[in-house]
N, CA, C and O atoms as a DFTB+ gen file, in Angstrom:
320 C
 N C O
     1  1      83.763      -7.488      55.401
     2  2      83.218      -6.297      55.122
     3  2      82.850      -6.028      53.620
     4  3      83.759      -6.257      52.822
     5  1      81.843      -5.649      53.192
     6  2      81.305      -5.510      51.829
     7  2      80.684      -4.213      51.523
     8  3      79.943      -3.711      52.368
     9  1      80.897      -3.637      50.450
    10  2      80.368      -2.334      49.942
    11  2      79.028      -2.753      49.614
    12  3      78.826      -3.765      48.942
    13  1      77.974      -1.918      50.120
    14  2      76.589      -2.104      49.825
    15  2      76.018      -1.019      48.932
    16  3      74.916      -1.138      48.397
    17  1      77.006       0.324      48.750
    18  2      76.338       1.246      47.895
    19  2      77.467       2.160      47.947
    20  3      78.305       2.177      48.848
    21  1      77.435       3.063      46.735
    22  2      78.131       4.200      46.862
    23  2      77.548       5.227      46.353
    24  3      76.795       5.071      45.391
    25  1      77.791       6.547      46.926
    26  2      76.836       7.761      46.696
    27  2      77.698       8.772      45.945
    28  3      78.762       9.161      46.424
    29  1      77.252       9.183      44.802
    30  2      77.922      10.076      43.851
    31  2      78.144      11.452      44.806
    32  3      77.361      11.890      45.649
    33  1      79.334      11.943      44.444
    34  2      79.536      13.240      44.933
    35  2      80.619      13.970      44.018
    36  3      81.548      13.353      43.498
    37  1      80.422      15.280      43.877
    38  2      81.598      15.934      42.772
    39  2      82.897      15.818      43.365
    40  3      83.843      15.570      42.617
    41  1      83.107      15.974      44.716
    42  2      84.371      16.190      45.222
    43  2      84.998      15.126      46.182
    44  3      86.191      15.244      46.460
    45  1      84.369      14.237      46.634
    46  2      84.862      13.117      47.436
    47  2      84.185      11.696      47.107
    48  3      83.204      11.670      46.364
    49  1      84.621      10.710      47.567
    50  2      84.152       9.307      47.460
    51  2      83.256       9.055      48.634
    52  3      83.601       9.550      49.707
    53  1      82.205       8.385      48.578
    54  2      81.292       8.172      49.541
    55  2      80.997       6.670      49.341
    56  3      80.341       6.321      48.359
    57  1      81.497       5.687      50.314
    58  2      81.123       4.313      50.182
    59  2      80.147       3.990      51.476
    60  3      80.151       4.696      52.484
    61  1      79.305       2.819      51.306
    62  2      78.616       2.472      52.510
    63  2      79.038       1.001      52.545
    64  3      78.934       0.302      51.537
    65  1      79.501       0.546      53.668
    66  2      79.791      -0.993      53.818
    67  2      78.878      -1.251      54.836
    68  3      78.274      -0.365      55.440
    69  1      78.728      -2.824      55.103
    70  2      77.940      -3.479      55.974
    71  2      78.697      -4.555      56.497
    72  3      79.221      -5.384      55.754
    73  1      78.800      -4.600      57.930
    74  2      79.823      -5.628      58.544
    75  2      79.470      -5.648      60.074
    76  3      79.532      -4.660      60.806
    77  1      79.092      -6.912      60.453
    78  2      78.924      -7.067      62.067
    79  2      77.759      -6.201      62.522
    80  3      77.950      -5.448      63.476
    81  1      76.456      -6.242      61.871
    82  2      75.446      -5.640      62.284
    83  2      75.690      -4.097      62.221
    84  3      74.998      -3.399      62.962
    85  1      76.559      -3.534      61.448
    86  2      76.915      -1.999      61.459
    87  2      77.057      -1.614      60.091
    88  3      77.628      -2.368      59.303
    89  1      76.554      -0.421      59.705
    90  2      76.962       0.144      58.478
    91  2      78.386       1.103      58.831
    92  3      78.548       1.641      59.927
    93  1      79.197       1.186      57.888
    94  2      80.128       2.051      57.866
    95  2      80.001       2.901      56.685
    96  3      79.967       2.469      55.533
    97  1      79.919       4.373      57.092
    98  2      79.854       5.239      55.924
    99  2      81.375       5.919      55.831
   100  3      81.944       6.526      56.738
   101  1      81.849       5.669      54.572
   102  2      83.357       6.162      54.393
   103  2      83.370       7.307      53.580
   104  3      82.711       7.314      52.541
   105  1      84.067       8.315      53.941
   106  2      84.265       9.545      53.166
   107  2      85.845       9.699      52.736
   108  3      86.682       9.918      53.612
   109  1      86.206       9.580      51.408
   110  2      87.533       9.796      51.155
   111  2      87.640      11.057      50.311
   112  3      86.797      11.341      49.461
   113  1      88.752      11.834      50.587
   114  2      89.258      12.960      49.696
   115  2      90.648      13.051      49.754
   116  3      91.183      13.547      50.746
   117  1      91.339      12.605      48.751
   118  2      92.859      12.471      48.695
   119  2      93.290      11.460      49.509
   120  3      92.917      10.294      49.389
   121  1      94.228      11.945      50.513
   122  2      94.735      11.059      51.503
   123  2      93.982      11.083      52.777
   124  3      94.417      10.455      53.742
   125  1      92.941      11.727      52.847
   126  2      92.281      11.673      54.062
   127  2      90.952      10.980      54.089
   128  3      90.244      10.843      53.092
   129  1      90.635      10.519      55.378
   130  2      89.420       9.618      55.397
   131  2      88.828      10.020      56.594
   132  3      89.469      10.460      57.548
   133  1      87.219       9.833      56.552
   134  2      86.452      10.046      57.667
   135  2      85.582       8.859      57.771
   136  3      85.188       8.472      56.671
   137  1      85.191       8.205      58.736
   138  2      84.340       6.909      58.908
   139  2      83.309       7.021      60.055
   140  3      83.652       7.197      61.225
   141  1      82.128       6.917      59.682
   142  2      81.261       6.893      60.802
   143  2      80.534       5.449      60.618
   144  3      80.175       4.970      59.542
   145  1      80.393       4.854      61.927
   146  2      79.881       3.501      62.221
   147  2      78.540       3.701      62.888
   148  3      78.430       4.348      63.929
   149  1      77.378       3.051      62.177
   150  2      76.022       3.132      62.728
   151  2      75.317       1.763      62.712
   152  3      75.232       1.091      61.684
   153  1      74.798       1.372      63.944
   154  2      74.409       0.017      63.937
   155  2      73.073      -0.050      63.074
   156  3      72.296       0.905      63.073
   157  1      72.874      -1.001      62.470
   158  2      71.729      -1.494      61.584
   159  2      70.302      -1.060      62.382
   160  3      69.323      -0.929      61.647
   161  1      70.151      -0.878      63.510
   162  2      68.916      -0.789      64.356
   163  2      68.799       0.742      64.442
   164  3      67.673       1.149      64.729
   165  1      69.805       1.710      64.236
   166  2      69.657       3.085      64.286
   167  2      69.144       3.796      63.113
   168  3      68.600       4.895      63.227
   169  1      69.319       3.129      61.852
   170  2      68.904       3.661      60.607
   171  2      68.331       2.824      59.835
   172  3      68.504       1.610      59.948
   173  1      67.429       3.468      58.781
   174  2      66.766       2.375      58.105
   175  2      67.401       2.214      56.671
   176  3      66.972       2.793      55.673
   177  1      68.422       1.401      56.693
   178  2      69.250       1.025      55.557
   179  2      69.868       2.166      54.903
   180  3      70.034       3.279      55.401
   181  1      70.233       1.728      53.581
   182  2      70.815       2.897      52.481
   183  2      70.037       4.153      52.501
   184  3      70.503       5.287      52.618
   185  1      68.807       3.820      52.373
   186  2      67.944       4.973      52.208
   187  2      67.968       5.882      53.197
   188  3      67.900       7.073      52.896
   189  1      68.080       5.436      54.701
   190  2      67.989       6.350      55.826
   191  2      69.465       6.863      55.808
   192  3      69.622       7.929      56.404
   193  1      70.459       6.368      55.299
   194  2      71.770       6.833      55.232
   195  2      71.716       8.010      54.291
   196  3      72.226       9.073      54.644
   197  1      71.184       7.900      53.224
   198  2      71.102       9.013      52.270
   199  2      70.504      10.124      52.878
   200  3      70.947      11.263      52.736
   201  1      69.278       9.779      53.711
   202  2      68.565      11.011      54.215
   203  2      69.394      11.514      55.405
   204  3      68.955      12.577      55.846
   205  1      70.390      11.075      55.994
   206  2      71.123      11.576      57.006
   207  2      72.355      12.406      56.563
   208  3      72.983      13.215      57.247
   209  1      72.551      12.072      55.392
   210  2      73.627      12.863      54.473
   211  2      73.115      14.061      53.812
   212  3      73.426      14.305      52.646
   213  1      72.370      14.800      54.474
   214  2      71.759      15.972      54.232
   215  2      72.780      17.181      53.939
   216  3      73.965      16.962      54.187
   217  1      72.410      18.451      53.427
   218  2      73.207      19.614      53.187
   219  2      74.279      19.940      54.552
   220  3      75.500      20.089      54.511
   221  1      73.535      19.980      55.525
   222  2      74.251      20.420      56.755
   223  2      75.352      19.582      57.220
   224  3      76.408      20.033      57.663
   225  1      74.975      17.957      57.065
   226  2      75.992      17.044      57.517
   227  2      77.111      17.065      56.501
   228  3      78.282      16.971      56.869
   229  1      76.799      17.176      55.329
   230  2      77.968      17.322      54.213
   231  2      78.789      18.374      54.340
   232  3      79.986      18.222      54.095
   233  1      78.253      19.685      54.767
   234  2      78.894      20.851      55.048
   235  2      79.997      20.534      55.910
   236  3      81.157      20.812      55.604
   237  1      79.630      19.882      57.126
   238  2      80.542      19.587      58.327
   239  2      81.583      18.672      57.665
   240  3      82.769      18.918      57.885
   241  1      81.275      17.720      56.934
   242  2      82.346      16.717      56.417
   243  2      83.236      17.478      55.621
   244  3      84.444      17.319      55.792
   245  1      82.738      18.437      54.610
   246  2      83.626      19.113      53.806
   247  2      84.758      20.021      54.841
   248  3      85.984      20.001      54.734
   249  1      84.007      20.744      55.775
   250  2      84.993      21.621      56.733
   251  2      85.893      20.982      57.311
   252  3      87.004      21.481      57.491
   253  1      85.551      19.659      57.739
   254  2      86.518      18.673      58.547
   255  2      87.598      18.362      57.498
   256  3      88.769      18.430      57.871
   257  1      87.320      18.018      56.183
   258  2      88.354      17.534      55.298
   259  2      89.387      18.849      55.169
   260  3      90.613      18.730      55.153
   261  1      88.688      20.090      55.082
   262  2      89.638      21.193      54.884
   263  2      90.434      21.528      56.276
   264  3      91.417      22.263      56.177
   265  1      90.134      21.122      57.335
   266  2      90.996      21.202      58.531
   267  2      91.912      20.181      58.429
   268  3      93.113      20.443      58.483
   269  1      91.479      18.941      58.274
   270  2      92.559      17.871      57.964
   271  2      93.747      18.214      57.026
   272  3      94.927      18.059      57.342
   273  1      93.299      18.704      55.821
   274  2      94.222      19.232      54.983
   275  2      95.119      20.173      55.443
   276  3      96.310      19.982      55.199
   277  1      94.787      21.137      56.052
   278  2      95.532      22.279      56.647
   279  2      96.430      21.669      57.492
   280  3      97.628      21.901      57.331
   281  1      96.009      20.828      58.487
   282  2      96.845      20.173      59.365
   283  2      97.933      19.393      58.708
   284  3      99.091      19.414      59.123
   285  1      97.568      18.757      57.756
   286  2      98.519      17.825      56.972
   287  2      99.426      18.666      56.428
   288  3     100.586      18.485      56.798
   289  1      99.198      19.648      55.552
   290  2     100.175      20.671      54.889
   291  2     100.885      21.198      55.760
   292  3     102.094      21.276      55.543
   293  1     100.385      21.656      56.868
   294  2     101.349      22.390      57.921
   295  2     102.336      21.469      58.450
   296  3     103.449      21.910      58.740
   297  1     102.006      19.998      58.643
   298  2     103.017      19.187      59.267
   299  2     104.098      18.960      58.187
   300  3     105.287      18.866      58.492
   301  1     103.681      18.880      57.000
   302  2     104.598      18.780      55.766
   303  2     105.618      19.817      55.726
   304  3     106.837      19.651      55.679
   305  1     104.940      20.952      55.753
   306  2     105.771      22.407      55.781
   307  2     106.905      22.254      56.837
   308  3     108.076      22.427      56.501
   309  1     106.559      21.927      58.121
   310  2     107.474      21.987      59.210
   311  2     108.575      20.873      58.966
   312  3     109.613      20.957      59.622
   313  1     108.436      19.985      58.192
   314  2     109.574      19.103      57.979
   315  2     110.488      19.639      56.829
   316  3     111.444      18.960      56.454
   317  1     110.264      20.596      56.386
   318  2     111.274      21.243      55.272
   319  2     112.324      21.936      55.923
   320  3     113.196      22.498      55.260
């Protein structure tokens, strides 16, 4: 697997990988990660991926990270 692009974002890390005829789009925020796998035939390369990451898609990514963080924090709090 190799990194073929990174997309700047003020709050999270976004990396695009290519492996076995698939793109993997990895979003990282602190200890949390979201990954989407898309076949090369479904999208037009890095430019197509950038178009896919529109405002609505990124809003859902950020909401999901918030939900993940709240679950993580609640689990840690229960351990106290």
